N, C-alpha and C positions, 0 to 999 in steps of 0.2 A: 945561103945568101939569097938565092932566087926564090925559094919557098917563103922566106921571111918577107920578101918584097911583095909576093903575091898575097900573103896574109894581110899586110898593111893596106894594100890596094883594096882588098875585099872589105876590110873594116871601114875604109874611107867611103866606099860606095854605099855600104849599109847605113852609115851615119848620114850621108848625103840624102839617101832615099827617105830615111826617117824624118830628117829636118824638113824636106820639101813637103812631105805628107802632113807634118805637124803645122807648117806654115799655111798650107792650102786649107786645112780644116779650120785653123784659127781665123783665117780671112773669111771663110764661108760663114763661120759662126758670127763674126762681126757684121757681115752683110745681112744675115738673117735677122739680127736684132735691129 
């Protein structure tokens, strides 16, 4: 149960990082144009 929770937390952090990077790059691209 604990390892499953850790895996879920890890996936959540990875998705959060990817979304923040995608949003920042998208905003920078909009500002560039």
